[in-house]
N, CA and C atoms of all chains as a GROMACS GRO file, in nm:
protein
  645
    1UNK      N    1   6.328   4.432   7.039
    1UNK     CA    2   6.212   4.376   6.946
    1UNK      C    3   6.176   4.552   6.960
    2UNK      N    4   6.155   4.618   6.789
    2UNK     CA    5   6.139   4.784   6.786
    2UNK      C    6   5.992   4.771   6.829
    3UNK      N    7   5.977   4.909   6.886
    3UNK     CA    8   5.841   4.959   6.923
    3UNK      C    9   5.740   5.001   6.813
    4UNK      N   10   5.643   4.973   6.846
    4UNK     CA   11   5.530   4.954   6.736
    4UNK      C   12   5.495   5.110   6.705
    5UNK      N   13   5.471   5.112   6.599
    5UNK     CA   14   5.467   5.269   6.560
    5UNK      C   15   5.303   5.289   6.568
    6UNK      N   16   5.257   5.394   6.635
    6UNK     CA   17   5.106   5.434   6.619
    6UNK      C   18   5.118   5.598   6.624
    7UNK      N   19   5.068   5.600   6.510
    7UNK     CA   20   5.042   5.731   6.457
    7UNK      C   21   4.893   5.826   6.501
    8UNK      N   22   4.918   5.961   6.477
    8UNK     CA   23   4.766   6.015   6.541
    8UNK      C   24   4.737   6.110   6.453
    9UNK      N   25   4.622   6.181   6.463
    9UNK     CA   26   4.538   6.246   6.384
    9UNK      C   27   4.517   6.400   6.489
   10UNK      N   28   4.573   6.372   6.623
   10UNK     CA   29   4.522   6.475   6.746
   10UNK      C   30   4.543   6.635   6.647
   11UNK      N   31   4.674   6.663   6.642
   11UNK     CA   32   4.713   6.821   6.579
   11UNK      C   33   4.558   6.822   6.465
   12UNK      N   34   4.494   6.770   6.358
   12UNK     CA   35   4.430   6.797   6.263
   12UNK      C   36   4.304   6.802   6.332
   13UNK      N   37   4.292   6.712   6.422
   13UNK     CA   38   4.146   6.730   6.483
   13UNK      C   39   4.149   6.848   6.563
   14UNK      N   40   4.236   6.852   6.646
   14UNK     CA   41   4.254   7.020   6.749
   14UNK      C   42   4.187   7.086   6.650
   15UNK      N   43   4.258   7.108   6.511
   15UNK     CA   44   4.243   7.226   6.453
   15UNK      C   45   4.093   7.231   6.424
   16UNK      N   46   4.035   7.115   6.363
   16UNK     CA   47   3.908   7.107   6.328
   16UNK      C   48   3.793   7.070   6.432
   17UNK      N   49   3.828   7.126   6.510
   17UNK     CA   50   3.738   7.139   6.637
   17UNK      C   51   3.771   7.302   6.703
   18UNK      N   52   3.727   7.353   6.651
   18UNK     CA   53   3.718   7.530   6.632
   18UNK      C   54   3.933   7.560   6.702
   19UNK      N   55   3.996   7.501   6.706
   19UNK     CA   56   4.084   7.491   6.691
   19UNK      C   57   4.146   7.487   6.837
   20UNK      N   58   4.122   7.392   6.899
   20UNK     CA   59   4.117   7.366   7.017
   20UNK      C   60   4.237   7.361   7.048
   21UNK      N   61   4.302   7.435   7.180
   21UNK     CA   62   4.426   7.455   7.229
   21UNK      C   63   4.482   7.323   7.258
   22UNK      N   64   4.630   7.252   7.303
   22UNK     CA   65   4.699   7.166   7.324
   22UNK      C   66   4.653   7.173   7.505
   23UNK      N   67   4.640   7.273   7.576
   23UNK     CA   68   4.587   7.248   7.682
   23UNK      C   69   4.425   7.259   7.711
   24UNK      N   70   4.341   7.299   7.663
   24UNK     CA   71   4.239   7.258   7.632
   24UNK      C   72   4.178   7.132   7.629
   25UNK      N   73   4.261   7.067   7.541
   25UNK     CA   74   4.264   6.890   7.510
   25UNK      C   75   4.356   6.820   7.618
   26UNK      N   76   4.411   6.874   7.677
   26UNK     CA   77   4.461   6.785   7.776
   26UNK      C   78   4.399   6.806   7.918
   27UNK      N   79   4.362   6.943   7.931
   27UNK     CA   80   4.209   6.907   8.036
   27UNK      C   81   4.130   6.832   8.063
   28UNK      N   82   4.074   6.817   7.929
   28UNK     CA   83   3.909   6.758   7.885
   28UNK      C   84   3.963   6.566   7.889
   29UNK      N   85   4.110   6.560   7.854
   29UNK     CA   86   4.130   6.454   7.828
   29UNK      C   87   4.172   6.343   7.970
   30UNK      N   88   4.251   6.493   8.115
   30UNK     CA   89   4.281   6.440   8.239
   30UNK      C   90   4.437   6.395   8.161
   31UNK      N   91   4.526   6.478   8.103
   31UNK     CA   92   4.655   6.425   8.112
   31UNK      C   93   4.721   6.617   8.143
   32UNK      N   94   4.852   6.621   8.119
   32UNK     CA   95   4.941   6.710   8.119
   32UNK      C   96   4.953   6.767   7.934
   33UNK      N   97   4.973   6.908   7.941
   33UNK     CA   98   5.001   6.964   7.832
   33UNK      C   99   5.105   6.896   7.717
   34UNK      N  100   5.244   6.868   7.834
   34UNK     CA  101   5.341   6.821   7.799
   34UNK      C  102   5.308   6.712   7.729
   35UNK      N  103   5.198   6.578   7.798
   35UNK     CA  104   5.164   6.475   7.716
   35UNK      C  105   5.097   6.479   7.586
   36UNK      N  106   5.034   6.579   7.598
   36UNK     CA  107   4.981   6.578   7.433
   36UNK      C  108   5.096   6.596   7.344
   37UNK      N  109   5.183   6.746   7.380
   37UNK     CA  110   5.245   6.766   7.279
   37UNK      C  111   5.355   6.646   7.257
   38UNK      N  112   5.397   6.584   7.345
   38UNK     CA  113   5.468   6.426   7.329
   38UNK      C  114   5.361   6.365   7.217
   39UNK      N  115   5.288   6.339   7.260
   39UNK     CA  116   5.188   6.258   7.114
   39UNK      C  117   5.174   6.297   7.013
   40UNK      N  118   5.096   6.421   6.996
   40UNK     CA  119   5.149   6.496   6.889
   40UNK      C  120   5.263   6.450   6.802
   41UNK      N  121   5.380   6.469   6.897
   41UNK     CA  122   5.539   6.432   6.808
   41UNK      C  123   5.589   6.310   6.787
   42UNK      N  124   5.444   6.215   6.816
   42UNK     CA  125   5.506   6.063   6.831
   42UNK      C  126   5.630   6.041   6.919
   43UNK      N  127   5.655   6.138   6.998
   43UNK     CA  128   5.741   6.037   7.055
   43UNK      C  129   5.666   5.972   7.239
   44UNK      N  130   5.560   5.961   7.234
   44UNK     CA  131   5.488   5.895   7.320
   44UNK      C  132   5.375   5.831   7.266
   45UNK      N  133   5.368   5.691   7.288
   45UNK     CA  134   5.238   5.618   7.280
   45UNK      C  135   5.181   5.608   7.407
   46UNK      N  136   5.030   5.682   7.408
   46UNK     CA  137   4.950   5.721   7.552
   46UNK      C  138   4.866   5.531   7.574
   47UNK      N  139   4.838   5.523   7.682
   47UNK     CA  140   4.790   5.377   7.737
   47UNK      C  141   4.643   5.393   7.665
   48UNK      N  142   4.590   5.311   7.693
   48UNK     CA  143   4.463   5.242   7.618
   48UNK      C  144   4.356   5.350   7.650
   49UNK      N  145   4.367   5.366   7.796
   49UNK     CA  146   4.261   5.454   7.853
   49UNK      C  147   4.288   5.576   7.820
   50UNK      N  148   4.397   5.683   7.790
   50UNK     CA  149   4.481   5.787   7.757
   50UNK      C  150   4.389   5.823   7.645
   51UNK      N  151   4.415   5.676   7.506
   51UNK     CA  152   4.342   5.700   7.429
   51UNK      C  153   4.236   5.708   7.392
   52UNK      N  154   4.121   5.618   7.493
   52UNK     CA  155   4.004   5.650   7.492
   52UNK      C  156   3.945   5.770   7.521
   53UNK      N  157   3.999   5.866   7.627
   53UNK     CA  158   3.978   5.961   7.694
   53UNK      C  159   4.010   6.100   7.572
   54UNK      N  160   4.135   6.062   7.476
   54UNK     CA  161   4.132   6.182   7.399
   54UNK      C  162   4.025   6.154   7.282
   55UNK      N  163   4.002   6.027   7.219
   55UNK     CA  164   3.899   6.006   7.143
   55UNK      C  165   3.769   6.064   7.160
   56UNK      N  166   3.765   6.012   7.297
   56UNK     CA  167   3.616   6.037   7.351
   56UNK      C  168   3.592   6.235   7.297
   57UNK      N  169   3.739   6.266   7.357
   57UNK     CA  170   3.695   6.440   7.341
   57UNK      C  171   3.649   6.467   7.219
   58UNK      N  172   3.710   6.411   7.129
   58UNK     CA  173   3.664   6.465   6.945
   58UNK      C  174   3.515   6.358   6.916
   59UNK      N  175   3.492   6.315   7.043
   59UNK     CA  176   3.346   6.219   7.027
   59UNK      C  177   3.367   6.141   6.890
   60UNK      N  178   3.457   6.053   6.887
   60UNK     CA  179   3.517   5.978   6.784
   60UNK      C  180   3.589   5.829   6.826
   61UNK      N  181   3.625   5.745   6.756
   61UNK     CA  182   3.630   5.638   6.786
   61UNK      C  183   3.794   5.614   6.824
   62UNK      N  184   3.861   5.547   6.885
   62UNK     CA  185   3.987   5.546   6.882
   62UNK      C  186   4.053   5.498   6.784
   63UNK      N  187   4.012   5.442   6.684
   63UNK     CA  188   4.104   5.412   6.530
   63UNK      C  189   4.070   5.500   6.463
   64UNK      N  190   3.968   5.634   6.434
   64UNK     CA  191   3.987   5.729   6.410
   64UNK      C  192   4.097   5.846   6.467
   65UNK      N  193   4.123   5.835   6.562
   65UNK     CA  194   4.275   5.912   6.634
   65UNK      C  195   4.364   5.833   6.593
   66UNK      N  196   4.401   5.745   6.649
   66UNK     CA  197   4.498   5.682   6.617
   66UNK      C  198   4.517   5.518   6.533
   67UNK      N  199   4.638   5.507   6.478
   67UNK     CA  200   4.636   5.466   6.378
   67UNK      C  201   4.778   5.373   6.410
   68UNK      N  202   4.707   5.216   6.394
   68UNK     CA  203   4.851   5.137   6.436
   68UNK      C  204   4.959   5.120   6.272
   69UNK      N  205   5.038   5.133   6.246
   69UNK     CA  206   5.120   5.110   6.156
   69UNK      C  207   5.216   5.012   6.132
   70UNK      N  208   5.193   4.942   6.235
   70UNK     CA  209   5.270   4.804   6.215
   70UNK      C  210   5.439   4.821   6.249
   71UNK      N  211   5.763   7.330   8.152
   71UNK     CA  212   5.811   7.180   8.240
   71UNK      C  213   5.711   7.137   8.330
   72UNK      N  214   5.700   7.022   8.336
   72UNK     CA  215   5.632   6.972   8.445
   72UNK      C  216   5.669   6.986   8.572
   73UNK      N  217   5.593   6.953   8.680
   73UNK     CA  218   5.636   6.959   8.793
   73UNK      C  219   5.781   6.850   8.837
   74UNK      N  220   5.731   6.780   8.787
   74UNK     CA  221   5.802   6.644   8.825
   74UNK      C  222   5.960   6.673   8.709
   75UNK      N  223   5.961   6.776   8.646
   75UNK     CA  224   6.103   6.846   8.580
   75UNK      C  225   6.133   6.897   8.673
   76UNK      N  226   6.037   6.988   8.750
   76UNK     CA  227   6.072   7.121   8.836
   76UNK      C  228   6.173   7.035   8.952
   77UNK      N  229   6.116   6.919   9.006
   77UNK     CA  230   6.159   6.839   9.086
   77UNK      C  231   6.278   6.774   9.078
   78UNK      N  232   6.290   6.740   8.945
   78UNK     CA  233   6.400   6.663   8.933
   78UNK      C  234   6.574   6.742   8.894
   79UNK      N  235   6.546   6.886   8.860
   79UNK     CA  236   6.620   6.997   8.881
   79UNK      C  237   6.655   7.049   8.995
   80UNK      N  238   6.545   7.011   9.104
   80UNK     CA  239   6.593   7.087   9.228
   80UNK      C  240   6.664   6.953   9.293
   81UNK      N  241   6.638   6.840   9.281
   81UNK     CA  242   6.677   6.734   9.351
   81UNK      C  243   6.826   6.718   9.306
   82UNK      N  244   6.845   6.792   9.176
   82UNK     CA  245   6.987   6.783   9.070
   82UNK      C  246   7.056   6.890   9.180
   83UNK      N  247   7.004   7.006   9.174
   83UNK     CA  248   7.056   7.133   9.252
   83UNK      C  249   7.084   7.095   9.419
   84UNK      N  250   7.008   6.979   9.499
   84UNK     CA  251   7.020   6.954   9.681
   84UNK      C  252   7.133   6.844   9.632
   85UNK      N  253   7.124   6.727   9.524
   85UNK     CA  254   7.242   6.643   9.533
   85UNK      C  255   7.387   6.748   9.505
   86UNK      N  256   7.385   6.794   9.406
   86UNK     CA  257   7.531   6.878   9.429
   86UNK      C  258   7.593   6.970   9.502
   87UNK      N  259   7.464   7.036   9.589
   87UNK     CA  260   7.510   7.132   9.677
   87UNK      C  261   7.539   7.073   9.792
   88UNK      N  262   7.460   6.951   9.813
   88UNK     CA  263   7.554   6.857   9.922
   88UNK      C  264   7.686   6.798   9.922
   89UNK      N  265   7.709   6.757   9.782
   89UNK     CA  266   7.862   6.725   9.766
   89UNK      C  267   7.955   6.806   9.744
   90UNK      N  268   7.927   6.963   9.708
   90UNK     CA  269   8.008   7.057   9.697
   90UNK      C  270   8.036   7.093   9.873
   91UNK      N  271   7.907   7.092   9.926
   91UNK     CA  272   7.899   7.114  10.098
   91UNK      C  273   8.010   6.999  10.154
   92UNK      N  274   8.031   6.910  10.176
   92UNK     CA  275   8.069   6.780  10.205
   92UNK      C  276   8.188   6.781  10.175
   93UNK      N  277   8.242   6.839  10.060
   93UNK     CA  278   8.353   6.815  10.000
   93UNK      C  279   8.420   6.939  10.078
   94UNK      N  280   8.388   7.059  10.092
   94UNK     CA  281   8.428   7.153  10.110
   94UNK      C  282   8.458   7.161  10.264
   95UNK      N  283   8.372   7.100  10.351
   95UNK     CA  284   8.360   7.051  10.499
   95UNK      C  285   8.539   6.981  10.512
   96UNK      N  286   8.540   6.845  10.417
   96UNK     CA  287   8.626   6.800  10.461
   96UNK      C  288   8.782   6.789  10.400
   97UNK      N  289   8.722   6.890  10.296
   97UNK     CA  290   8.846   6.978  10.236
   97UNK      C  291   8.951   7.043  10.342
   98UNK      N  292   8.843   7.157  10.422
   98UNK     CA  293   8.877   7.240  10.511
   98UNK      C  294   8.940   7.156  10.617
   99UNK      N  295   8.874   7.097  10.689
   99UNK     CA  296   8.924   7.014  10.806
   99UNK      C  297   9.003   6.899  10.829
  100UNK      N  298   8.997   6.801  10.686
  100UNK     CA  299   9.121   6.718  10.680
  100UNK      C  300   8.979   6.559  10.728
  101UNK      N  301   8.982   6.463  10.656
  101UNK     CA  302   8.925   6.346  10.640
  101UNK      C  303   8.953   6.310  10.822
  102UNK      N  304   9.086   6.266  10.840
  102UNK     CA  305   9.155   6.189  10.928
  102UNK      C  306   9.122   6.252  11.048
  103UNK      N  307   9.066   6.401  11.073
  103UNK     CA  308   9.082   6.463  11.190
  103UNK      C  309   8.897   6.456  11.256
  104UNK      N  310   8.847   6.339  11.168
  104UNK     CA  311   8.714   6.343  11.246
  104UNK      C  312   8.688   6.249  11.350
  105UNK      N  313   8.795   6.147  11.404
  105UNK     CA  314   8.782   6.123  11.508
  105UNK      C  315   8.783   6.192  11.640
  106UNK      N  316   8.870   6.297  11.615
  106UNK     CA  317   8.890   6.430  11.720
  106UNK      C  318   8.836   6.527  11.728
  107UNK      N  319   8.787   6.586  11.617
  107UNK     CA  320   8.704   6.673  11.574
  107UNK      C  321   8.567   6.700  11.565
  108UNK      N  322   8.519   6.759  11.719
  108UNK     CA  323   8.363   6.745  11.778
  108UNK      C  324   8.302   6.804  11.662
  109UNK      N  325   8.340   6.944  11.597
  109UNK     CA  326   8.277   6.989  11.520
  109UNK      C  327   8.230   6.957  11.369
  110UNK      N  328   8.353   6.886  11.327
  110UNK     CA  329   8.371   6.830  11.178
  110UNK      C  330   8.252   6.692  11.184
  111UNK      N  331   8.198   6.651  11.333
  111UNK     CA  332   8.102   6.563  11.304
  111UNK      C  333   8.014   6.637  11.300
  112UNK      N  334   7.961   6.733  11.384
  112UNK     CA  335   7.859   6.787  11.430
  112UNK      C  336   7.807   6.845  11.255
  113UNK      N  337   7.883   6.888  11.193
  113UNK     CA  338   7.876   6.951  11.040
  113UNK      C  339   7.850   6.810  10.963
  114UNK      N  340   7.916   6.713  11.000
  114UNK     CA  341   7.867   6.569  10.900
  114UNK      C  342   7.747   6.542  10.916
  115UNK      N  343   7.700   6.546  11.086
  115UNK     CA  344   7.517   6.484  11.118
  115UNK      C  345   7.466   6.602  11.060
  116UNK      N  346   7.436   6.726  11.062
  116UNK     CA  347   7.389   6.848  11.025
  116UNK      C  348   7.335   6.830  10.864
  117UNK      N  349   7.452   6.786  10.761
  117UNK     CA  350   7.455   6.788  10.653
  117UNK      C  351   7.390   6.660  10.580
  118UNK      N  352   7.397   6.578  10.678
  118UNK     CA  353   7.317   6.425  10.640
  118UNK      C  354   7.194   6.461  10.639
  119UNK      N  355   7.170   6.475  10.728
  119UNK     CA  356   7.012   6.480  10.808
  119UNK      C  357   6.960   6.623  10.759
  120UNK      N  358   7.039   6.725  10.714
  120UNK     CA  359   6.926   6.838  10.697
  120UNK      C  360   6.930   6.871  10.540
  121UNK      N  361   7.033   6.788  10.464
  121UNK     CA  362   7.008   6.747  10.333
  121UNK      C  363   6.889   6.674  10.308
  122UNK      N  364   6.868   6.554  10.411
  122UNK     CA  365   6.742   6.515  10.370
  122UNK      C  366   6.604   6.550  10.383
  123UNK      N  367   6.636   6.631  10.489
  123UNK     CA  368   6.489   6.727  10.557
  123UNK      C  369   6.422   6.806  10.418
  124UNK      N  370   6.536   6.898  10.385
  124UNK     CA  371   6.560   6.979  10.245
  124UNK      C  372   6.474   6.904  10.115
  125UNK      N  373   6.547   6.791  10.090
  125UNK     CA  374   6.468   6.737   9.989
  125UNK      C  375   6.340   6.682  10.035
  126UNK      N  376   6.303   6.633  10.163
  126UNK     CA  377   6.141   6.539  10.186
  126UNK      C  378   6.071   6.684  10.212
  127UNK      N  379   6.121   6.778  10.233
  127UNK     CA  380   6.004   6.918  10.254
  127UNK      C  381   6.014   6.935  10.071
  128UNK      N  382   6.101   6.954   9.984
  128UNK     CA  383   6.031   7.010   9.885
  128UNK      C  384   5.948   6.917   9.786
  129UNK      N  385   5.971   6.755   9.872
  129UNK     CA  386   5.886   6.715   9.787
  129UNK      C  387   5.732   6.740   9.852
  130UNK      N  388   5.722   6.770   9.993
  130UNK     CA  389   5.591   6.766  10.063
  130UNK      C  390   5.536   6.877   9.977
  131UNK      N  391   5.557   6.974   9.944
  131UNK     CA  392   5.558   7.129   9.883
  131UNK      C  393   5.448   7.071   9.731
  132UNK      N  394   5.527   6.979   9.687
  132UNK     CA  395   5.479   6.946   9.538
  132UNK      C  396   5.349   6.862   9.580
  133UNK      N  397   5.344   6.778   9.692
  133UNK     CA  398   5.244   6.730   9.716
  133UNK      C  399   5.102   6.786   9.746
  134UNK      N  400   5.145   6.898   9.812
  134UNK     CA  401   5.000   6.986   9.829
  134UNK      C  402   4.919   7.053   9.719
  135UNK      N  403   5.053   7.129   9.673
  135UNK     CA  404   5.016   7.204   9.528
  135UNK      C  405   4.917   7.076   9.440
  136UNK      N  406   4.902   6.952   9.445
  136UNK     CA  407   4.828   6.893   9.353
  136UNK      C  408   4.639   6.894   9.370
  137UNK      N  409   4.642   6.970   9.472
  137UNK     CA  410   4.481   6.967   9.484
  137UNK      C  411   4.437   7.069   9.376
  138UNK      N  412   4.495   7.140   9.298
  138UNK     CA  413   4.474   7.195   9.230
  138UNK      C  414   4.379   7.129   9.097
  139UNK      N  415   4.310   7.171   9.048
  139UNK     CA  416   4.203   7.126   8.902
  139UNK      C  417   4.303   7.098   8.761
  140UNK      N  418   4.396   7.167   8.736
  140UNK     CA  419   4.469   7.112   8.642
  140UNK      C  420   4.588   6.980   8.672
  141UNK      N  421   4.562   6.920   8.590
  141UNK     CA  422   4.624   6.768   8.591
  141UNK      C  423   4.780   6.828   8.558
  142UNK      N  424   4.853   6.789   8.762
  142UNK     CA  425   4.988   6.811   8.734
  142UNK      C  426   5.114   6.685   8.687
  143UNK      N  427   5.038   6.542   8.708
  143UNK     CA  428   5.134   6.431   8.686
  143UNK      C  429   5.004   6.391   8.631
  144UNK      N  430   5.041   6.315   8.546
  144UNK     CA  431   4.978   6.185   8.504
  144UNK      C  432   5.059   6.090   8.424
  145UNK      N  433   5.023   5.978   8.327
  145UNK     CA  434   5.042   5.873   8.327
  145UNK      C  435   5.212   5.855   8.274
  146UNK      N  436   5.273   5.940   8.163
  146UNK     CA  437   5.390   5.983   8.113
  146UNK      C  438   5.504   6.007   8.256
  147UNK      N  439   5.396   6.123   8.313
  147UNK     CA  440   5.512   6.119   8.439
  147UNK      C  441   5.509   6.002   8.482
  148UNK      N  442   5.373   5.903   8.538
  148UNK     CA  443   5.430   5.822   8.606
  148UNK      C  444   5.535   5.699   8.580
  149UNK      N  445   5.501   5.673   8.431
  149UNK     CA  446   5.615   5.576   8.394
  149UNK      C  447   5.780   5.625   8.404
  150UNK      N  448   5.768   5.758   8.393
  150UNK     CA  449   5.926   5.830   8.389
  150UNK      C  450   5.958   5.830   8.520
  151UNK      N  451   5.897   5.843   8.644
  151UNK     CA  452   5.961   5.860   8.766
  151UNK      C  453   5.977   5.639   8.796
  152UNK      N  454   5.886   5.591   8.745
  152UNK     CA  455   5.918   5.472   8.750
  152UNK      C  456   6.046   5.391   8.675
  153UNK      N  457   6.082   5.485   8.560
  153UNK     CA  458   6.195   5.404   8.489
  153UNK      C  459   6.299   5.475   8.563
  154UNK      N  460   6.296   5.625   8.646
  154UNK     CA  461   6.396   5.688   8.671
  154UNK      C  462   6.422   5.615   8.806
  155UNK      N  463   6.322   5.554   8.862
  155UNK     CA  464   6.323   5.512   9.001
  155UNK      C  465   6.512   5.335   9.000
  156UNK      N  466   6.465   5.312   8.827
  156UNK     CA  467   6.538   5.206   8.800
  156UNK      C  468   6.708   5.240   8.815
  157UNK      N  469   6.709   5.316   8.749
  157UNK     CA  470   6.820   5.469   8.739
  157UNK      C  471   6.879   5.476   8.884
  158UNK      N  472   6.818   5.504   9.002
  158UNK     CA  473   6.841   5.579   9.122
  158UNK      C  474   6.907   5.429   9.204
  159UNK      N  475   6.797   5.332   9.175
  159UNK     CA  476   6.875   5.175   9.256
  159UNK      C  477   6.978   5.154   9.193
  160UNK      N  478   6.997   5.166   9.028
  160UNK     CA  479   7.147   5.111   8.976
  160UNK      C  480   7.261   5.216   9.037
  161UNK      N  481   7.251   5.309   9.039
  161UNK     CA  482   7.320   5.456   9.094
  161UNK      C  483   7.379   5.429   9.248
  162UNK      N  484   7.266   5.368   9.333
  162UNK     CA  485   7.300   5.396   9.452
  162UNK      C  486   7.359   5.218   9.479
  163UNK      N  487   7.337   5.084   9.365
  163UNK     CA  488   7.419   4.976   9.422
  163UNK      C  489   7.549   4.959   9.348
  164UNK      N  490   7.604   5.086   9.268
  164UNK     CA  491   7.712   5.097   9.219
  164UNK      C  492   7.815   5.150   9.299
  165UNK      N  493   7.749   5.252   9.345
  165UNK     CA  494   7.810   5.337   9.438
  165UNK      C  495   7.885   5.292   9.546
  166UNK      N  496   7.786   5.160   9.590
  166UNK     CA  497   7.788   5.097   9.723
  166UNK      C  498   7.922   4.953   9.646
  167UNK      N  499   7.882   4.915   9.563
  167UNK     CA  500   8.037   4.866   9.537
  167UNK      C  501   8.148   4.933   9.508
  168UNK      N  502   8.123   5.033   9.427
  168UNK     CA  503   8.278   5.113   9.459
  168UNK      C  504   8.301   5.150   9.585
  169UNK      N  505   8.260   5.200   9.705
  169UNK     CA  506   8.307   5.240   9.808
  169UNK      C  507   8.356   5.068   9.860
  170UNK      N  508   8.269   5.011   9.870
  170UNK     CA  509   8.336   4.833   9.898
  170UNK      C  510   8.451   4.824   9.874
  171UNK      N  511   8.473   4.810   9.700
  171UNK     CA  512   8.605   4.804   9.646
  171UNK      C  513   8.742   4.848   9.667
  172UNK      N  514   8.711   4.964   9.656
  172UNK     CA  515   8.820   5.046   9.702
  172UNK      C  516   8.814   5.099   9.874
  173UNK      N  517   8.728   5.058   9.928
  173UNK     CA  518   8.785   5.059  10.079
  173UNK      C  519   8.853   4.952  10.071
  174UNK      N  520   8.824   4.812  10.047
  174UNK     CA  521   8.875   4.672  10.036
  174UNK      C  522   9.025   4.726  10.009
  175UNK      N  523   9.062   4.816   9.906
  175UNK     CA  524   9.186   4.783   9.824
  175UNK      C  525   9.273   4.866   9.940
  176UNK      N  526   9.208   4.975   9.967
  176UNK     CA  527   9.281   5.090  10.031
  176UNK      C  528   9.363   5.038  10.166
  177UNK      N  529   9.248   4.966  10.261
  177UNK     CA  530   9.272   4.904  10.413
  177UNK      C  531   9.294   4.780  10.400
  178UNK      N  532   9.303   4.715  10.336
  178UNK     CA  533   9.332   4.569  10.315
  178UNK      C  534   9.461   4.498  10.415
  179UNK      N  535   9.573   4.610  10.457
  179UNK     CA  536   9.655   4.561  10.520
  179UNK      C  537   9.608   4.609  10.663
  180UNK      N  538   9.502   4.726  10.689
  180UNK     CA  539   9.461   4.750  10.825
  180UNK      C  540   9.407   4.642  10.862
  181UNK      N  541   9.311   4.605  10.788
  181UNK     CA  542   9.196   4.477  10.807
  181UNK      C  543   9.072   4.594  10.871
  182UNK      N  544   9.080   4.683  10.891
  182UNK     CA  545   8.961   4.775  10.965
  182UNK      C  546   8.929   4.889  10.877
  183UNK      N  547   8.859   4.970  10.900
  183UNK     CA  548   8.826   5.112  10.802
  183UNK      C  549   8.790   5.193  10.913
  184UNK      N  550   8.871   5.357  10.872
  184UNK     CA  551   8.843   5.463  10.988
  184UNK      C  552   8.683   5.443  10.975
  185UNK      N  553   8.584   5.499  11.115
  185UNK     CA  554   8.468   5.529  11.086
  185UNK      C  555   8.402   5.607  11.012
  186UNK      N  556   8.513   5.689  10.994
  186UNK     CA  557   8.415   5.856  10.926
  186UNK      C  558   8.395   5.783  10.779
  187UNK      N  559   8.380   5.613  10.749
  187UNK     CA  560   8.347   5.576  10.588
  187UNK      C  561   8.227   5.563  10.645
  188UNK      N  562   8.176   5.475  10.753
  188UNK     CA  563   8.048   5.485  10.777
  188UNK      C  564   7.943   5.568  10.682
  189UNK      N  565   7.988   5.722  10.814
  189UNK     CA  566   7.895   5.798  10.769
  189UNK      C  567   7.920   5.921  10.612
  190UNK      N  568   8.006   5.839  10.579
  190UNK     CA  569   8.066   5.918  10.404
  190UNK      C  570   7.994   5.838  10.298
  191UNK      N  571   8.014   5.649  10.324
  191UNK     CA  572   7.905   5.605  10.283
  191UNK      C  573   7.786   5.652  10.217
  192UNK      N  574   7.703   5.658  10.389
  192UNK     CA  575   7.584   5.687  10.370
  192UNK      C  576   7.523   5.846  10.341
  193UNK      N  577   7.603   5.947  10.315
  193UNK     CA  578   7.592   6.052  10.256
  193UNK      C  579   7.575   6.030  10.133
  194UNK      N  580   7.724   5.953  10.084
  194UNK     CA  581   7.741   5.929   9.944
  194UNK      C  582   7.604   5.854   9.845
  195UNK      N  583   7.520   5.759   9.960
  195UNK     CA  584   7.423   5.710   9.925
  195UNK      C  585   7.317   5.754   9.881
  196UNK      N  586   7.304   5.859   9.987
  196UNK     CA  587   7.180   5.984   9.962
  196UNK      C  588   7.178   6.042   9.837
  197UNK      N  589   7.342   6.082   9.874
  197UNK     CA  590   7.347   6.190   9.738
  197UNK      C  591   7.326   6.114   9.612
  198UNK      N  592   7.405   6.046   9.556
  198UNK     CA  593   7.367   5.929   9.450
  198UNK      C  594   7.248   5.924   9.454
  199UNK      N  595   7.142   5.840   9.548
  199UNK     CA  596   7.018   5.821   9.494
  199UNK      C  597   6.914   5.980   9.464
  200UNK      N  598   6.930   6.067   9.538
  200UNK     CA  599   6.876   6.196   9.489
  200UNK      C  600   6.973   6.205   9.335
  201UNK      N  601   7.050   6.233   9.322
  201UNK     CA  602   7.064   6.267   9.211
  201UNK      C  603   7.033   6.187   9.104
  202UNK      N  604   7.106   6.054   9.119
  202UNK     CA  605   7.028   5.924   8.992
  202UNK      C  606   6.892   5.941   9.021
  203UNK      N  607   6.829   5.996   9.061
  203UNK     CA  608   6.650   5.977   9.001
  203UNK      C  609   6.629   6.110   8.898
  204UNK      N  610   6.704   6.178   8.988
  204UNK     CA  611   6.688   6.347   8.881
  204UNK      C  612   6.750   6.295   8.785
  205UNK      N  613   6.858   6.272   8.756
  205UNK     CA  614   6.866   6.267   8.616
  205UNK      C  615   6.807   6.140   8.557
  206UNK      N  616   6.745   6.043   8.618
  206UNK     CA  617   6.643   5.952   8.541
  206UNK      C  618   6.558   6.004   8.504
  207UNK      N  619   6.466   6.123   8.529
  207UNK     CA  620   6.344   6.173   8.493
  207UNK      C  621   6.381   6.255   8.369
  208UNK      N  622   6.513   6.320   8.375
  208UNK     CA  623   6.558   6.435   8.295
  208UNK      C  624   6.577   6.306   8.164
  209UNK      N  625   6.664   6.250   8.197
  209UNK     CA  626   6.674   6.148   8.104
  209UNK      C  627   6.506   6.126   8.044
  210UNK      N  628   6.437   6.045   8.088
  210UNK     CA  629   6.332   6.003   8.099
  210UNK      C  630   6.226   6.096   7.951
  211UNK      N  631   6.250   6.212   8.002
  211UNK     CA  632   6.156   6.368   7.975
  211UNK      C  633   6.225   6.373   7.842
  212UNK      N  634   6.360   6.372   7.818
  212UNK     CA  635   6.428   6.413   7.722
  212UNK      C  636   6.395   6.304   7.564
  213UNK      N  637   6.418   6.204   7.658
  213UNK     CA  638   6.306   6.056   7.543
  213UNK      C  639   6.167   6.059   7.495
  214UNK      N  640   6.096   6.103   7.586
  214UNK     CA  641   5.962   6.116   7.561
  214UNK      C  642   5.905   6.250   7.554
  215UNK      N  643   5.982   6.305   7.488
  215UNK     CA  644   5.930   6.474   7.489
  215UNK      C  645   5.983   6.502   7.336
   0.00000   0.00000   0.00000
């Protein structure tokens, strides 16, 4: 079964939030910088918990940050 | 590079180092002399226990550093290490089956195997386990990075 594609706007949102660095986002969301890099590159789909934590850093809903492309 | 990746490279180094050390010892002193050669037996025990201790100490150092405020291990690392454990398990099982078949075929007529192979199987199990996990971790990062 093919993996569901989940895209995200994290890179765009980081720049919209005072050019937040990947390191800053990682520290606020409680993950490593490498994980943020992997998520941005579409190589890793985060768990629901981490997705909520990332969305909370930007003060947005999960679906505003992550999109399910089917 | 994440701490887990560093640990994997270290594990790979320890595994390859142990393999080379064992090979060097047995090439220098000969496998068949194990029964009479006390020095060879001593070296074998030291390599076996020493390798395990070195690997255990490196794991302990990593755990101590986890008290820092920066997140060092997250859900992606945990997912990778879980998958790497499966690679490790299959590698060890495969090595045991290879040993079993090879020894059965080689010593079929004698109906018994030299005692040295008990240690070689144990040491190779440890080495395959260390290298298998390290490779599993490195493959995991390659796929998820």
